[in-house]
Structures are given as structure tokens and as C-alpha cells.
C-alpha positions in Angstrom: 29.8 0.4 27.0 32.2 3.3 27.3 31.7 6.0 30.3 30.7 8.4 28.2 27.5 6.2 26.3 27.2 5.3 29.9 26.3 8.7 31.6 24.2 9.4 28.1 21.9 6.4 28.9 21.4 6.9 32.5 18.2 8.4 33.2 17.9 11.0 35.8 14.6 8.9 36.7 17.3 7.2 38.8 17.0 10.2 41.2 13.1 9.2 42.0 14.9 5.6 43.2 16.9 7.5 45.8 13.8 9.1 47.4 13.6 6.3 50.2 13.6 7.5 53.6 16.9 7.6 54.9 15.5 6.4 58.6 14.3 2.9 56.8 17.9 2.2 56.6 20.3 1.0 60.0 23.2 2.3 58.5 24.6 4.5 54.9 21.8 4.5 52.5 24.4 2.5 50.1 25.7 0.2 52.8 22.2 -1.3 52.5 21.7 -0.8 48.7 24.8 -2.1 47.5 27.3 -2.9 50.8 29.3 0.1 50.5 29.4 3.5 51.9 28.8 6.2 49.3 28.7 9.6 50.8 30.2 13.2 49.9 32.7 15.8 51.6 30.7 18.9 52.3 33.5 20.9 50.5 31.0 19.9 47.4 28.5 22.4 48.6 31.3 25.3 48.7 28.9 27.5 46.4 26.1 27.4 48.4 25.5 28.7 52.5 27.2 26.5 54.7 25.6 26.4 58.1 24.9 23.1 59.9 21.5 23.5 59.3 22.3 24.1 55.0 24.0 21.0 55.0 21.5 19.1 56.8 19.1 20.4 54.1 21.6 19.6 51.3 21.8 16.0 52.6 18.2 15.6 52.7 17.5 17.1 49.4 20.4 14.6 47.5 19.6 11.5 50.1 22.8 11.5 51.3 23.4 9.3 54.6 27.3 9.4 54.6 29.5 12.5 55.3 33.1 14.0 54.9 32.3 17.2 57.3 34.7 19.8 57.0 35.8 21.7 59.9 34.2 25.5 59.2 30.4 25.0 59.6 31.1 22.6 63.0 33.4 25.5 64.3 31.0 28.0 63.4 28.2 26.4 65.1 30.3 26.0 68.0 31.1 29.8 68.1 34.8 30.1 66.7 36.0 33.7 65.9 35.2 34.7 62.5 37.7 34.9 59.9 38.4 38.4 59.3 39.5 37.6 55.2 37.1 36.3 52.7 39.5 34.3 50.4 36.8 33.8 47.7 37.4 37.5 47.3 41.4 37.3 46.4 40.8 35.2 43.3 40.3 36.9 40.0 41.2 35.8 36.7 41.5 31.9 38.2 44.4 33.4 40.1 44.8 34.4 43.9 46.7 37.9 44.8 48.6 37.9 47.9 47.7 39.4 51.0 48.3 42.7 52.1 50.7 43.8 54.8 47.3 44.6 56.9 45.3 41.2 55.9 48.4 39.2 56.9 48.4 41.3 60.5 44.7 40.2 60.3 45.3 36.8 59.7 47.8 36.5 62.5 45.6 37.7 64.8 42.9 35.7 63.8 45.0 32.4 64.1 45.9 33.3 67.7 42.2 33.9 69.0 41.4 30.8 67.1 44.0 28.3 68.8 43.1 29.9 72.2 39.5 29.3 71.4 40.0 25.7 70.2 41.9 24.7 73.3 39.0 26.2 76.0 35.6 25.8 74.0 32.8 23.8 75.7 32.3 20.1 73.8 28.5 20.9 74.2 27.8 22.1 70.8 29.7 19.4 69.3 27.6 17.1 71.2 24.3 19.1 69.6 25.9 18.5 66.2 26.1 14.8 66.4 22.8 14.6 67.9 21.3 16.2 64.8 23.2 14.4 62.1 22.0 11.1 64.1 18.4 12.1 64.0 18.9 12.7 60.5 20.6 9.5 59.9 23.4 10.7 58.9 26.8 8.9 59.4 29.8 11.3 59.8 32.9 9.0 58.9 35.5 11.8 58.4 36.5 15.3 59.7 38.4 17.7 58.0 39.3 20.6 60.4 42.1 23.4 59.7 43.8 21.7 63.0 46.3 19.7 61.6 49.4 21.9 60.1 52.9 22.2 61.2 52.0 25.6 63.1 49.2 23.9 64.8 50.3 22.8 68.6 49.7 19.4 69.8 46.6 21.0 71.9 44.7 21.9 68.8 45.5 18.9 67.1 44.2 16.7 69.7 41.3 19.2 69.9 40.3 18.1 66.2 40.8 14.6 66.7 38.6 14.7 70.0 35.7 16.6 68.0 36.0 13.9 65.5 35.5 11.3 68.0 32.3 13.3 69.2 30.9 13.4 65.8 31.6 9.8 65.1 33.9 10.2 62.6 36.6 7.4 62.6 39.1 9.4 60.8 40.4 12.9 60.2 41.9 14.4 56.8 44.3 16.3 56.0 46.9 17.1 53.0 50.1 14.9 53.4 52.6 17.0 54.8 55.8 17.5 52.9 57.8 17.1 56.3 58.3 13.8 57.4 58.5 14.9 61.0 54.9 16.0 60.6 53.4 12.7 59.5 55.1 11.0 62.4 53.7 13.8 64.9 50.2 13.4 63.6 50.3 9.3 63.7 51.7 9.5 67.3 49.0 11.9 68.1 46.0 10.1 65.9 47.6 6.6 68.1 47.6 8.4 71.2 43.7 9.3 70.3 42.5 6.6 68.7 42.0 8.2 65.4 43.1 7.5 62.0 44.8 10.4 60.1 44.1 10.1 56.3 46.6 11.7 53.8 44.9 13.6 50.7 46.9 14.1 47.8 46.6 16.0 44.6 48.5 15.2 41.0 51.6 14.5 43.1 50.4 11.0 43.7 52.1 7.8 43.2 52.0 4.2 44.3 54.9 4.6 46.9 54.0 8.3 47.9 52.3 7.4 51.5 54.9 4.6 52.0 56.8 6.5 54.7 53.9 8.1 56.6 52.3 4.4 56.7 55.5 3.1 58.1 55.6 5.8 60.7 51.9 4.8 62.7 49.2 2.2 62.0 46.7 5.2 62.8 48.4 6.9 59.3 46.2 6.1 56.2 45.0 7.1 53.1 42.4 9.5 51.9 42.8 8.5 48.2 41.3 10.9 45.6 41.0 8.7 42.5 40.6 11.7 40.3 43.8 13.4 41.1 45.6 10.2 40.6 44.6 9.6 37.3 45.1 13.3 36.5 48.7 13.1 37.1 49.3 10.6 34.1 52.8 9.0 33.8 52.4 5.4 35.3 49.4 6.6 37.0 47.1 4.8 35.0 43.6 2.7 35.7 45.3 -0.6 36.0 47.8 0.9 38.7 45.0 2.8 40.6 42.9 -0.3 41.1 46.2 -2.4 42.1 47.0 0.1 44.5 43.3 0.4 46.0 43.8 -3.7 46.3 47.5 -3.7 47.6 46.5 -0.9 50.1 42.9 -1.1 51.2 43.4 -1.8 54.9 45.3 1.3 55.1 42.8 3.4 53.0 40.4 5.1 55.5 38.2 7.1 52.7 38.3 7.7 48.9 37.5 11.1 47.1 35.4 10.1 43.7 35.8 12.7 40.9 36.1 12.5 37.1 39.0 13.8 35.7 40.9 13.2 32.3 44.6 12.0 31.6 46.9 15.0 31.0 46.8 14.0 27.4 43.3 14.7 27.3 43.5 18.0 29.3 43.7 17.2 33.1 40.3 18.4 34.0 37.1 18.0 36.2 34.4 17.0 34.1 30.9 15.4 34.7 30.9 12.2 35.7 31.4 9.5 33.2 33.1 12.1 30.7 36.4 11.5 32.0 39.0 9.1 32.7 38.7 8.1 36.0 37.4 4.6 36.4 34.6 5.4 38.4 32.5 2.0 38.0 35.6 -0.3 38.0 36.5 1.4 41.8 33.0 1.2 42.8 32.5 -2.2 42.1 36.0 -3.4 43.5 35.3 -2.0 46.8 31.6 -4.0 46.7 33.0 -7.1 45.2 35.7 -7.3 47.8 33.9 -5.9 50.6 36.6 -3.4 51.3 35.3 -1.0 54.6 36.2 2.0 52.6 34.0 5.1 52.3 33.5 6.4 48.7 33.1 9.9 48.8 31.6 12.4 46.1 33.9 15.6 45.8 32.1 18.0 43.2 34.8 19.8 41.6 33.8 20.1 38.1 32.1 23.6 36.9 28.3 23.8 37.8 26.1 23.8 34.6 24.1 27.1 34.1 20.5 26.5 35.7 21.9 23.9 38.0 23.6 23.7 41.5 25.7 21.7 44.0 22.9 19.7 45.4 21.5 19.1 41.9 25.1 17.8 40.3 25.7 15.5 43.9 22.6 14.0 43.3 23.4 13.2 39.4 27.2 11.7 40.8 25.0 9.2 43.2 22.8 8.4 40.5 25.8 7.5 38.3 27.4 5.6 41.2 24.0 3.8 41.8 23.8 2.8 38.2 27.6 1.4 38.2 26.5 -0.7 41.1 23.3 -2.0 39.9 
């Protein structure tokens, strides 16, 4: 059965099968149901209000019990300075305008204030967040704050890793740096703090893209985005993606799951089952091989009229459950 027929045949009544209380499981819902961790990145809910309490509510509605948690709601809860620029307002017609001189000055001051706050903030609010998610039966397996750039100090980077450990995350995630020195630096600090650094890539992904970073430190790892890999085209195929996962499974700390088409089909983000990403094959490879790799729903396709991000994440989870049945 091809993926398009598969999604058509998948009744939304599957969602009712996910209505089992999360607290009945010792770990993430899908760890008990299918032998793998299936979670979501909170970036998926970016079109909706994004406080910690909001996120907890979204997880309950979508029956999600495992998360890659973005940094903004965490730091906002802990009292971080507010960003003076709403970057969403900069986009028009699919393009982002450049910051004005005044806006650049505001951002420079904001970064200075944020760096100072990060290295002096109490750890108490982060422990409170951990308690909230523990109480809800939600495991945070990855954390993605904006603290791991070349312009961030070592103290900021270690702050991000320290918070990740408080939240219970095995890894932090960040875009793969262009600088070899930066990935070596992050790997060294990851080793010091016993936190893995999962490097994310977009359509620049190749089978060898991460090799240098992996050789630099045992704490450097992949945050493999399967949809972006397929959308890159060229030598990137279903078969090569599955081989890459098998070859690097012990260095992959999490994977992003989305359905994208190949360049020949437009390289678009589409509803699960309508594209060329071998989602079912990936999930079953992880399940059958017993790989310890959380698989993360990342909602990037356009939300249909009348729906919302929570409902669409729910549909993705339903599709995944059908794959694993």
C-alpha cells in the first residue's frame, strides 16, 4: 500500500485509541505501546500561545508524553528579559525584511541583558518546570535554547546544558555550525557537563555531513531531520536514509519526523503520508532494531483551515501509530 492510500485509509477514529491516560505508563506512551519513543518538538505549536502551561495543555490534548522542548517558554517562565523584536512581524510575502538600525541596537542590548541573566538566574524555576512535566507524565528528552552559538560565552553554553540536565534531557539540539572550532567547543563542553549535543541540518544534509563533528567528541551527535534529508534530493534517497540511520544509530540522539517531497515533486512540506519521506519505514526500523532514538513530530506543513497545530500533531501521531500497528 503506498503512503497516499495509507493515509486515506487511516481513520481519525485512531485518535480515540490514544485517549488512554498518560499516567498509566511508566514512560512515554509509545515506549510502552510500540517499543519506541514518539514525541514532538514544541516548535510544532508555534502558531499558538507558548507558555509552559499552554504546552502542558497541548500535550494533554494530543496525548503526547515525550518532548523536545524549545528554550523560549522555559526562559520566559524563569523571568528572562523579553525580546524587544517580534520576528514574526518582519515577514511579508514569504520574505523577512532587514532590521532597522534602531532594531539592531535593541537586539544588541537584549543579547547583553540575556547573557547576564543566564549566568546569574536561580535554578529554582527550572526545577519547578521539571516537576510540572513529571507530574503530567511527560519526559523531556531534548532541549533547544538559543545558547549554543559562536557568539555565546562558555558560561552561557554551560548554562544551557545545566538547564537541560535539570529538565531531564539527555541532549541539547542546535544547528550544525559551519565552524569546525565551534562543534569542537560544544563537544568539549558537552563532555564536561555529560550532555549530548545533537546537531540539526536542513537540505545541506549528506551521509558524511556530521562525520567531522562526530570525530571531535563522543558527546557530539545527530539530531537527524528525515524530511529535510529527503527534500535535499540527489544522492539522498529512501534507501540511503535507512542505511544512514543503521550506520549511525548509536550516534543519533533524536530524529525529526516530517513528510517532505523530493525536489522532483517540489520539495514541499506536506501532510504525513502525502510526501516522499519513508516515515513508516523509519519508525519500524527503529522499533525492530530496538534503537534508543526518540522520533520527534515536527509540524511544518500548512495547517488546514478549521484545524490547529494540536489537531495536526494528533493526526501525525495517529499516522505513526498506524505505521507501528
